[in-house]
N, C-alpha and C positions, 0 to 999 in steps of 0.2 A: 877127207874127209868131206862133211856134208857142207857148204857155205852157207850160214846163215847171216844176212844183214839186221845190222840192230835195228836199223829203221822199220826194218819188219816185221819185228818181234812184237807180239802186245804183249801190254802190261800185264804180269801174274798170269798168263798161259804158257805153260810149258811146253816145250819142244824136245823133240826125242833127235839128238845127231849121233852117226857114228864117226869114231875118230881112231883111225890107226886100228881097226877092228873092236873098239869098245864102244856100248850105246852109254849115251849121256843124257841126261836130262838139263836143258839150258830153259835158266827163267830170268825173265827180264822185270825188276823191281826199278821202274825211276829210270832212272841212270846209270844202273847200275845191272849187270848179269851174272849169273851165279851158273857153276856146271857141277853136277852133281852124279855121281854113279846111277843109271837108270832102273836097276834093281831094287827094291826094296830088300832090305839083308833078313828079311821076318819070312818072306815068301820070296819067289820070283814073280812078283807083279811088278808093274812098269810105273814107276814113279811117273814119269808124264803124262799120263794119263789124271793124275791126281789133282786135287785144288790146292793153292796157294793162299794163305792168309799171312799177314805180315811177312815174316822170313822163317816160315813153315812150309813146309810140302807133308799131305796127307797121303800116304797110298789108299787108293780107292778101295784094296782088297777088305782089309783087317784093319784101316782106322790109325795106322802106325804115323807120327809124324817124325821129322828130319828138319834141323837145322839145316837154310840152304848155306848157310856162312861157315860153318864149322863140320853138317854132316853127322852132328850127335843125335843118336834117337833119342827123341823127347816124349815118345809114350808106349806105353805095350799096344803090341807085343814084343814088338821090334828092341832090343836091348844093345845091337851091335851097329855103332857108325855107318853109314855110307861113306865112301870116298869122295871128295871134294878135288876141285880142279884149277888152278889158276885159271882167270879168263883176262883175256884184253881186247879192246875194241880199237883197231885200226882201218882208219878210213870206211870207216861205217860195216866194216866185216868182224864177225866175232869171232877170236880166236883162242880154243882152247889147248893149254898144254898137256900134252900125257907123256908120262915117260916109261 
């Protein structure tokens, strides 16, 4: 995995990391970090290039929005949820659990 330090993450600025061959979008909101699959379920666009508002990330390509907490597709054209992953922060290092 690419090592990401919590303190180096900018608030609401997504970061793409690869964990065990899976591309994951990490987003810090305040003192929380959320991990969601990096590819939009509508098209193969990288969610880490999208904008974050509240707890939503918007795909830059067609505007589909996903809830960072649950992966739920909130707006069309996406109607399939994105996968989410458990996240912990240990000694300032963000750890994502991928099964």
